[in-house]
VEXFINU-487677 format. One record per residue (C-alpha): residue number from 1; residue in one letter; x, y negated, z negated. Coordinates in steps of 0.5 Angstrom, whole numbers. Example, Ala and Ser with C-alpha at 12.3 -4.5 7.8 and 13.67 -1.06 7.14 Angstrom:
2
<r><resi>1</resi><resn>A</resn><px>25</px><py>9</py><pz>-16</pz></r>
<r><resi>2</resi><resn>S</resn><px>27</px><py>2</py><pz>-14</pz></r>
//
This chain:
73
<r><resi>1</resi><resn>M</resn><px>82</px><py>367</py><pz>175</pz></r>
<r><resi>2</resi><resn>R</resn><px>83</px><py>367</py><pz>182</pz></r>
<r><resi>3</resi><resn>A</resn><px>76</px><py>367</py><pz>185</pz></r>
<r><resi>4</resi><resn>L</resn><px>74</px><py>361</py><pz>181</pz></r>
<r><resi>5</resi><resn>V</resn><px>81</px><py>358</py><pz>183</pz></r>
<r><resi>6</resi><resn>D</resn><px>77</px><py>359</py><pz>190</pz></r>
<r><resi>7</resi><resn>K</resn><px>72</px><py>357</py><pz>189</pz></r>
<r><resi>8</resi><resn>G</resn><px>74</px><py>350</py><pz>186</pz></r>
<r><resi>9</resi><resn>W</resn><px>71</px><py>352</py><pz>179</pz></r>
<r><resi>10</resi><resn>V</resn><px>77</px><py>352</py><pz>175</pz></r>
<r><resi>11</resi><resn>K</resn><px>84</px><py>348</py><pz>177</pz></r>
<r><resi>12</resi><resn>M</resn><px>91</px><py>352</py><pz>175</pz></r>
<r><resi>13</resi><resn>N</resn><px>96</px><py>349</py><pz>172</pz></r>
<r><resi>14</resi><resn>N</resn><px>103</px><py>352</py><pz>170</pz></r>
<r><resi>15</resi><resn>F</resn><px>105</px><py>346</py><pz>165</pz></r>
<r><resi>16</resi><resn>R</resn><px>112</px><py>351</py><pz>163</pz></r>
<r><resi>17</resi><resn>K</resn><px>117</px><py>353</py><pz>167</pz></r>
<r><resi>18</resi><resn>S</resn><px>116</px><py>361</py><pz>164</pz></r>
<r><resi>19</resi><resn>E</resn><px>114</px><py>367</py><pz>167</pz></r>
<r><resi>20</resi><resn>R</resn><px>109</px><py>368</py><pz>161</pz></r>
<r><resi>21</resi><resn>K</resn><px>102</px><py>368</py><pz>163</pz></r>
<r><resi>22</resi><resn>G</resn><px>100</px><py>363</py><pz>156</pz></r>
<r><resi>23</resi><resn>A</resn><px>104</px><py>358</py><pz>161</pz></r>
<r><resi>24</resi><resn>Y</resn><px>98</px><py>357</py><pz>165</pz></r>
<r><resi>25</resi><resn>L</resn><px>93</px><py>351</py><pz>164</pz></r>
<r><resi>26</resi><resn>Y</resn><px>85</px><py>353</py><pz>167</pz></r>
<r><resi>27</resi><resn>Q</resn><px>82</px><py>347</py><pz>166</pz></r>
<r><resi>28</resi><resn>L</resn><px>74</px><py>346</py><pz>170</pz></r>
<r><resi>29</resi><resn>T</resn><px>74</px><py>341</py><pz>175</pz></r>
<r><resi>30</resi><resn>P</resn><px>67</px><py>338</py><pz>175</pz></r>
<r><resi>31</resi><resn>K</resn><px>64</px><py>341</py><pz>179</pz></r>
<r><resi>32</resi><resn>G</resn><px>66</px><py>348</py><pz>175</pz></r>
<r><resi>33</resi><resn>I</resn><px>62</px><py>344</py><pz>170</pz></r>
<r><resi>34</resi><resn>S</resn><px>56</px><py>343</py><pz>174</pz></r>
<r><resi>35</resi><resn>E</resn><px>57</px><py>350</py><pz>175</pz></r>
<r><resi>36</resi><resn>K</resn><px>57</px><py>352</py><pz>167</pz></r>
<r><resi>37</resi><resn>A</resn><px>52</px><py>348</py><pz>165</pz></r>
<r><resi>38</resi><resn>A</resn><px>47</px><py>350</py><pz>172</pz></r>
<r><resi>39</resi><resn>L</resn><px>48</px><py>359</py><pz>168</pz></r>
<r><resi>40</resi><resn>T</resn><px>48</px><py>355</py><pz>161</pz></r>
<r><resi>41</resi><resn>V</resn><px>41</px><py>352</py><pz>163</pz></r>
<r><resi>42</resi><resn>R</resn><px>38</px><py>358</py><pz>166</pz></r>
<r><resi>43</resi><resn>F</resn><px>41</px><py>364</py><pz>161</pz></r>
<r><resi>44</resi><resn>L</resn><px>37</px><py>359</py><pz>157</pz></r>
<r><resi>45</resi><resn>R</resn><px>31</px><py>360</py><pz>161</pz></r>
<r><resi>46</resi><resn>H</resn><px>32</px><py>367</py><pz>161</pz></r>
<r><resi>47</resi><resn>K</resn><px>32</px><py>368</py><pz>154</pz></r>
<r><resi>48</resi><resn>E</resn><px>26</px><py>363</py><pz>152</pz></r>
<r><resi>49</resi><resn>A</resn><px>22</px><py>367</py><pz>157</pz></r>
<r><resi>50</resi><resn>E</resn><px>25</px><py>373</py><pz>154</pz></r>
<r><resi>51</resi><resn>H</resn><px>22</px><py>371</py><pz>147</pz></r>
<r><resi>52</resi><resn>Q</resn><px>16</px><py>369</py><pz>148</pz></r>
<r><resi>53</resi><resn>R</resn><px>14</px><py>376</py><pz>152</pz></r>
<r><resi>54</resi><resn>L</resn><px>16</px><py>378</py><pz>146</pz></r>
<r><resi>55</resi><resn>M</resn><px>12</px><py>374</py><pz>142</pz></r>
<r><resi>56</resi><resn>E</resn><px>6</px><py>375</py><pz>145</pz></r>
<r><resi>57</resi><resn>E</resn><px>7</px><py>383</py><pz>145</pz></r>
<r><resi>58</resi><resn>I</resn><px>8</px><py>382</py><pz>137</pz></r>
<r><resi>59</resi><resn>E</resn><px>2</px><py>378</py><pz>137</pz></r>
<r><resi>60</resi><resn>T</resn><px>-2</px><py>383</py><pz>141</pz></r>
<r><resi>61</resi><resn>L</resn><px>1</px><py>389</py><pz>136</pz></r>
<r><resi>62</resi><resn>R</resn><px>-1</px><py>386</py><pz>129</pz></r>
<r><resi>63</resi><resn>L</resn><px>-8</px><py>385</py><pz>132</pz></r>
<r><resi>64</resi><resn>L</resn><px>-9</px><py>392</py><pz>134</pz></r>
<r><resi>65</resi><resn>V</resn><px>-6</px><py>394</py><pz>128</pz></r>
<r><resi>66</resi><resn>A</resn><px>-11</px><py>388</py><pz>123</pz></r>
<r><resi>67</resi><resn>E</resn><px>-16</px><py>392</py><pz>128</pz></r>
<r><resi>68</resi><resn>Q</resn><px>-14</px><py>399</py><pz>125</pz></r>
<r><resi>69</resi><resn>E</resn><px>-14</px><py>396</py><pz>118</pz></r>
<r><resi>70</resi><resn>G</resn><px>-21</px><py>394</py><pz>119</pz></r>
<r><resi>71</resi><resn>A</resn><px>-24</px><py>401</py><pz>122</pz></r>
<r><resi>72</resi><resn>A</resn><px>-20</px><py>405</py><pz>116</pz></r>
<r><resi>73</resi><resn>E</resn><px>-24</px><py>401</py><pz>111</pz></r>
//
């Protein structure tokens, strides 16, 4: 968490004078929100590409099965 604070992505406020760790409030800064959005976009693009590769592989396997079924008849 400290590294995120150091990068300016997260703002950490102690909103109660307490020794408990639960007494801290962590807020995304505008820079942190931008980084989170960019990370989400990269993740989504990666998953979309992975999905496309899987769909192509499934289609290839379907064609292979169809060819084998046709040859068996």
